[in-house]
C-alpha positions as CSV (number, residue, x, y, z in Angstrom):
1,X,5.9,-23.5,18.0
2,X,4.2,-23.5,20.9
3,X,0.8,-25.4,21.5
4,X,-1.1,-22.5,21.2
5,X,1.1,-21.5,17.8
6,X,-0.1,-25.1,16.4
7,X,-3.8,-24.8,17.2
8,X,-3.8,-21.5,15.5
9,X,-2.4,-22.6,12.8
10,X,-4.2,-25.6,12.3
11,X,-7.3,-23.6,12.3
12,X,-6.0,-21.2,10.1
13,X,-5.6,-23.5,7.4
14,X,-8.5,-25.1,8.1
15,X,-10.8,-21.7,7.4
16,X,-8.5,-21.3,4.6
17,X,-9.5,-24.7,3.1
18,X,-13.2,-23.9,4.1
19,X,-13.2,-21.3,1.5
20,X,-10.2,-22.2,-1.6
21,X,-10.6,-26.2,-1.4
22,X,-8.0,-28.5,0.1
23,X,-4.6,-27.0,-0.8
24,X,-2.4,-28.2,1.9
25,X,-1.3,-31.7,0.3
26,X,-0.7,-29.8,-2.8
27,X,2.3,-31.3,-5.1
28,X,4.6,-28.3,-6.6
29,X,3.7,-29.0,-9.6
30,X,-0.2,-29.3,-9.0
31,X,0.1,-25.9,-7.2
32,X,1.3,-24.2,-10.0
33,X,-1.7,-25.6,-12.0
34,X,-4.1,-24.5,-9.2
35,X,-7.2,-22.1,-10.0
36,X,-9.0,-20.7,-7.1
37,X,-12.4,-22.5,-7.4
38,X,-15.7,-20.7,-7.8
39,X,-17.3,-23.0,-5.3
40,X,-17.3,-22.6,-2.4
41,X,-14.8,-19.4,-3.7
42,X,-14.6,-16.1,-2.2
43,X,-18.1,-15.9,-2.6
44,X,-18.6,-13.3,-5.5
45,X,-19.7,-12.7,-8.4
46,X,-18.1,-16.4,-10.8
47,X,-16.9,-17.1,-7.1
48,X,-14.5,-14.3,-7.0
49,X,-14.7,-11.3,-4.1
50,X,-12.2,-8.6,-4.1
51,X,-12.0,-8.1,-0.4
52,X,-12.2,-11.7,0.5
53,X,-9.6,-12.6,-2.1
54,X,-7.3,-9.8,-0.6
55,X,-7.1,-11.2,2.8
56,X,-7.0,-14.9,0.9
57,X,-3.7,-13.5,-0.9
58,X,-2.4,-12.5,2.0
59,X,-3.0,-15.0,4.1
60,X,-1.5,-17.5,1.6
61,X,1.7,-15.5,2.1
62,X,1.5,-15.9,5.9
63,X,1.2,-19.9,5.4
64,X,4.1,-19.4,3.4
65,X,6.3,-17.9,6.0
66,X,4.3,-20.0,9.3
67,X,5.5,-23.2,7.3
68,X,8.4,-22.2,5.2
69,X,6.5,-23.6,2.7
70,X,6.9,-22.0,-1.2
71,X,4.0,-23.7,-2.0
72,X,1.6,-21.0,-0.5
73,X,3.5,-18.6,-2.6
74,X,2.7,-20.4,-5.5
75,X,-1.2,-20.3,-4.8
76,X,-0.6,-16.7,-3.8
77,X,0.5,-16.2,-7.2
78,X,-2.1,-18.2,-8.5
79,X,-5.6,-16.8,-6.5
80,X,-4.0,-13.2,-8.2
81,X,-3.8,-14.3,-11.9
82,X,-7.7,-15.7,-11.1
83,X,-8.7,-12.7,-9.6
84,X,-7.2,-10.5,-12.3
85,X,-8.6,-12.6,-14.9
86,X,-12.5,-12.5,-13.6
87,X,-12.8,-8.7,-12.1
88,X,-10.4,-7.1,-14.2
89,X,-12.9,-8.1,-17.1
90,X,-16.5,-7.2,-17.6
91,X,-19.0,-9.6,-16.0
92,X,-19.4,-11.6,-19.4
93,X,-15.7,-12.5,-19.1
94,X,-15.5,-11.5,-23.2
95,X,-13.5,-8.0,-22.5
96,X,-10.9,-6.0,-20.2
97,X,-12.6,-3.3,-18.4
98,X,-12.4,-0.1,-20.1
99,X,-9.0,1.2,-20.2
100,X,-7.2,-2.0,-19.3
101,X,-4.9,-3.4,-21.8
102,X,-2.6,-6.6,-21.8
103,X,0.5,-4.5,-21.4
104,X,-1.5,-2.7,-18.8
105,X,-4.2,-5.5,-17.4
106,X,-5.3,-2.9,-13.9
107,X,-5.6,0.3,-15.8
108,X,-9.4,-0.1,-15.7
109,X,-9.2,-0.9,-11.9
110,X,-11.0,-4.1,-11.1
111,X,-14.4,-4.5,-10.0
112,X,-16.3,-5.5,-6.2
113,X,-17.5,-8.8,-7.7
114,X,-21.2,-8.2,-6.2
115,X,-23.3,-10.9,-7.2
116,X,-25.9,-8.5,-8.6
117,X,-24.9,-6.7,-11.7
118,X,-27.1,-3.1,-10.8
119,X,-28.7,-1.9,-8.0
120,X,-28.2,-0.5,-4.3
121,X,-25.7,-3.3,-4.0
122,X,-24.7,-4.4,-7.3
123,X,-21.1,-4.6,-9.0
124,X,-18.8,-1.3,-9.2
125,X,-15.5,-0.4,-7.8
126,X,-14.9,0.5,-4.3
127,X,-11.8,2.5,-3.2
128,X,-11.4,0.7,0.0
129,X,-11.4,-2.5,-1.8
130,X,-8.6,-1.2,-4.7
131,X,-6.5,-0.1,-1.8
132,X,-6.7,-3.6,-0.3
133,X,-5.7,-5.4,-3.6
134,X,-2.5,-3.1,-4.2
135,X,-1.4,-3.9,-0.7
136,X,-2.0,-7.6,-1.4
137,X,-0.1,-6.8,-4.2
138,X,2.7,-5.0,-2.6
139,X,2.8,-8.1,0.0
140,X,3.5,-10.6,-2.7
141,X,6.0,-8.1,-4.4
142,X,7.7,-8.0,-1.1
143,X,7.5,-11.9,-0.1
144,X,8.5,-13.4,-3.8
145,X,11.1,-10.4,-4.5
146,X,9.2,-10.1,-8.2
147,X,9.0,-6.8,-9.1
148,X,5.8,-7.3,-11.3
149,X,3.6,-7.0,-8.4
150,X,4.7,-4.2,-7.0
151,X,4.6,-2.9,-10.9
152,X,1.1,-3.7,-10.8
153,X,-0.3,-2.3,-7.4
154,X,1.6,1.0,-8.9
155,X,-0.2,1.0,-12.1
156,X,-4.0,0.1,-10.5
157,X,-3.4,2.8,-7.8
158,X,-2.6,5.8,-10.6
159,X,-5.4,4.2,-12.5
160,X,-8.2,4.5,-10.1
161,X,-7.0,8.0,-8.6
162,X,-8.3,10.2,-10.9
163,X,-11.6,8.8,-10.9
164,X,-12.1,8.5,-6.7
165,X,-10.9,12.0,-6.0
166,X,-12.7,15.0,-7.2
167,X,-11.3,17.9,-8.4
168,X,-13.3,21.5,-8.4
169,X,-12.4,24.4,-10.8
170,X,-12.1,28.0,-10.4
171,X,-13.5,31.0,-12.6
172,X,-10.3,30.8,-14.6
173,X,-10.8,27.3,-15.9
174,X,-7.7,26.4,-13.7
175,X,-7.6,23.0,-11.7
176,X,-8.1,23.9,-7.8
177,X,-6.8,21.1,-4.7
178,X,-8.9,18.1,-4.6
179,X,-11.6,18.6,-3.1
180,X,-13.1,15.3,-1.9
181,X,-13.6,11.5,-3.0
182,X,-16.8,9.3,-3.8
183,X,-17.2,6.0,-2.5
184,X,-18.2,4.0,-5.4
185,X,-18.5,4.3,-8.9
186,X,-19.6,2.4,-12.2
187,X,-17.4,-0.8,-13.4
188,X,-15.9,1.2,-16.1
189,X,-15.4,4.1,-13.4
190,X,-17.4,6.7,-15.7
191,X,-20.6,7.0,-13.4
192,X,-20.0,8.0,-9.7
193,X,-22.8,5.7,-7.8
194,X,-22.4,6.4,-4.0
195,X,-21.2,10.4,-4.2
196,X,-20.5,10.4,-0.3
197,X,-17.0,9.8,0.9
198,X,-15.9,6.6,2.9
199,X,-14.8,7.7,6.4
200,X,-11.3,6.1,6.0
201,X,-10.7,6.3,2.4
202,X,-8.5,9.2,2.2
203,X,-6.3,8.0,4.9
204,X,-6.1,4.7,3.5
205,X,-5.3,6.0,0.0
206,X,-1.9,8.1,2.0
207,X,-0.9,4.9,3.6
208,X,-1.0,2.1,1.2
209,X,0.0,4.8,-1.5
210,X,3.1,5.3,0.5
211,X,3.6,1.5,1.2
212,X,3.4,1.1,-2.4
213,X,6.1,3.7,-3.3
214,X,8.6,3.0,-0.4
215,X,8.6,-0.6,-1.8
216,X,8.8,-0.1,-5.7
217,X,11.6,2.2,-4.6
218,X,13.4,-0.7,-3.4
219,X,13.0,-2.7,-5.9
220,X,14.5,-0.1,-8.3
221,X,11.9,2.3,-9.8
222,X,12.6,6.4,-9.7
223,X,11.2,8.1,-6.5
224,X,8.1,9.9,-6.5
225,X,5.9,7.9,-8.6
226,X,3.1,8.3,-6.4
227,X,4.1,11.6,-5.0
228,X,1.0,13.6,-6.3
229,X,-1.4,11.1,-5.4
230,X,0.0,11.0,-1.9
231,X,-0.2,14.5,-1.5
232,X,-3.9,14.5,-2.5
233,X,-4.7,12.0,0.1
234,X,-2.5,13.7,2.7
235,X,-4.7,17.3,2.0
236,X,-7.9,15.4,1.9
237,X,-7.2,13.2,5.7
238,X,-6.2,16.4,7.2
239,X,-9.4,18.2,6.9
240,X,-10.9,19.0,10.3
241,X,-13.1,16.0,11.6
242,X,-12.4,13.4,9.3
243,X,-9.7,11.1,11.0
244,X,-11.7,10.0,14.3
245,X,-12.0,7.1,15.9
246,X,-15.2,5.2,14.7
247,X,-17.5,2.8,16.5
248,X,-18.1,0.5,13.9
249,X,-15.8,-2.8,14.6
250,X,-14.1,-2.8,11.2
251,X,-13.3,0.5,10.8
252,X,-12.3,0.5,14.3
253,X,-9.8,-2.3,13.3
254,X,-8.5,-1.3,10.1
255,X,-7.6,2.3,11.2
256,X,-5.2,0.7,13.9
257,X,-4.1,-0.9,10.8
258,X,-3.5,2.1,8.9
259,X,-1.7,3.6,12.0
260,X,0.6,0.9,12.9
261,X,3.0,1.5,9.5
262,X,3.3,5.5,10.7
263,X,2.7,5.1,14.2
264,X,5.4,7.4,15.0
265,X,3.5,10.3,13.0
266,X,1.2,12.6,14.6
267,X,-1.9,11.8,12.7
268,X,-1.6,7.8,13.5
269,X,-0.5,8.7,17.7
270,X,-3.3,10.5,17.4
271,X,-6.1,8.3,15.7
272,X,-4.2,5.0,17.5
273,X,-5.0,6.6,20.4
274,X,-8.3,7.4,20.0
275,X,-9.0,3.6,18.4
276,X,-7.4,2.3,21.3
277,X,-9.6,3.7,23.8
278,X,-12.4,2.7,21.3
279,X,-11.5,-0.9,21.6
280,X,-11.5,-0.9,25.6
281,X,-14.5,0.0,25.3
282,X,-16.2,-2.5,22.9
283,X,-14.1,-5.1,23.8
284,X,-15.0,-5.1,27.7
285,X,-16.4,-8.3,29.5
286,X,-19.3,-7.3,30.4
287,X,-20.2,-4.7,27.4
288,X,-19.8,-3.9,24.0
289,X,-19.8,-6.7,21.6
290,X,-19.6,-8.9,24.1
291,X,-22.7,-8.5,26.1
292,X,-24.8,-9.4,22.5
293,X,-26.3,-12.4,21.0
294,X,-24.6,-13.8,18.1
295,X,-27.5,-13.0,15.9
296,X,-26.8,-9.0,16.4
297,X,-23.0,-9.7,15.8
298,X,-21.1,-9.7,12.6
299,X,-18.2,-11.9,12.6
300,X,-16.1,-10.6,10.3
301,X,-16.6,-7.2,11.4
302,X,-15.1,-8.2,14.7
303,X,-12.2,-9.9,12.9
304,X,-11.4,-6.6,11.7
305,X,-11.2,-5.5,15.1
306,X,-8.9,-8.2,15.9
307,X,-6.4,-8.0,13.1
308,X,-6.2,-3.7,13.5
309,X,-5.5,-4.5,17.5
310,X,-2.3,-7.1,16.8
311,X,-1.0,-5.1,14.1
312,X,-1.1,-2.3,16.0
313,X,-0.6,-3.6,19.5
314,X,-2.6,-3.6,22.3
315,X,-2.6,-3.6,26.2
316,X,-3.4,-7.2,28.1
317,X,-7.2,-6.3,28.7
318,X,-7.7,-5.3,24.8
319,X,-5.4,-8.8,24.6
320,X,-7.8,-10.9,26.4
321,X,-10.5,-9.5,24.3
322,X,-9.3,-10.3,21.1
323,X,-9.0,-13.6,22.3
324,X,-12.8,-13.8,23.3
325,X,-13.9,-12.4,20.5
326,X,-12.0,-15.2,18.7
327,X,-13.3,-18.1,21.0
328,X,-16.4,-17.3,20.7
329,X,-16.6,-17.0,17.1
330,X,-14.7,-20.5,17.1
331,X,-18.3,-22.1,17.9
332,X,-20.3,-20.7,15.2
333,X,-17.9,-20.0,11.9
334,X,-18.5,-23.0,10.3
335,X,-22.5,-23.5,10.3
336,X,-24.2,-20.1,12.1
337,X,-22.7,-17.6,9.9
338,X,-24.5,-16.5,6.8
339,X,-23.9,-18.4,4.1
340,X,-23.0,-15.5,1.9
341,X,-21.0,-13.7,4.6
342,X,-19.0,-17.3,5.1
343,X,-16.2,-16.8,2.5
344,X,-14.8,-13.1,3.8
345,X,-15.4,-14.0,8.1
346,X,-13.4,-17.3,7.4
347,X,-10.6,-15.3,6.0
348,X,-10.4,-12.3,8.5
349,X,-11.0,-15.0,11.0
350,X,-7.8,-16.7,9.9
351,X,-5.9,-13.1,9.5
352,X,-7.4,-12.2,13.1
353,X,-6.0,-15.2,14.8
354,X,-2.5,-14.8,12.7
355,X,-1.9,-11.4,11.5
356,X,1.5,-12.2,9.9
357,X,1.9,-10.7,6.4
358,X,-0.3,-8.0,7.4
359,X,2.1,-6.4,10.1
360,X,4.8,-4.2,8.3
361,X,7.6,-5.7,9.5
362,X,6.6,-9.6,9.1
363,X,8.5,-9.5,5.7
364,X,11.3,-7.5,6.2
365,X,12.0,-3.8,4.4
366,X,9.9,-3.7,1.4
């Protein structure tokens, strides 16, 4: 391993330690008993925040591969167990979310983990957080060979899809094709809290559900378990103007990340090409992000760009831009970032350093 690789791995581990406590010297027995801390934790309700912990799970898988240590897979499993035990339950922790059972613990979805129960930035369920968690479960299934995680991902996928995809009805009462998606639901998924449609929600669903289906079939389940859902997302993302490169650094990066799974398909080639052009502007040395003061930037959103570019594949100019962003935030990552945003920034910083298990080929075919 090169000096640069060693340095990146050290920074990666330090960032994860700051979120999940010191874990890199745990014995196998201690790792099997480990519980993800609520302080500092992932920064959400009772220490759990779904987006941050999804990155945490995938980063633990990366650590396992980079170090050849199975302990980190144990920690990934334990983090999944903790998340399901907090965000799969009502906020008071007394009952599973409506629709979930002991046999189907994710049939009620998963809460975001917002600190507030209600209000404009209150708790609920986001489609883009849920698909990220499905992907984390999928990566854990591939890394461990345990199909239970794959089946949990499919269970969650099938449970939330009909609540986020809004269908119309014809005059005769016949169901028409899916017409749109909604962005945010209540924790019980009975009420639409934000009726607008996320820019990449349909495309993310299309990509992640295909990855889930590929893995579950590889592990012996019947073909086409998610065929109807995938068809819905395909129709939704194919509407005119729905797929375009974003000027938002996080959206830009996550779009590139999605494209790298199916880069030979027309939609991915087009979106990927547009996004690379946008990234060149965004990461230019004398303009874009690097021309701004730290107080006018959000680290975690920029790390999304870095992650997406490394997964998709960047040209030399853009690779230098990725290095510049990561090096810039090295100076601020522990102290100057807002405390509420520190956990999400740290896990995404780690992923920007070593994308690892975020890359489709990293763990082999799933």
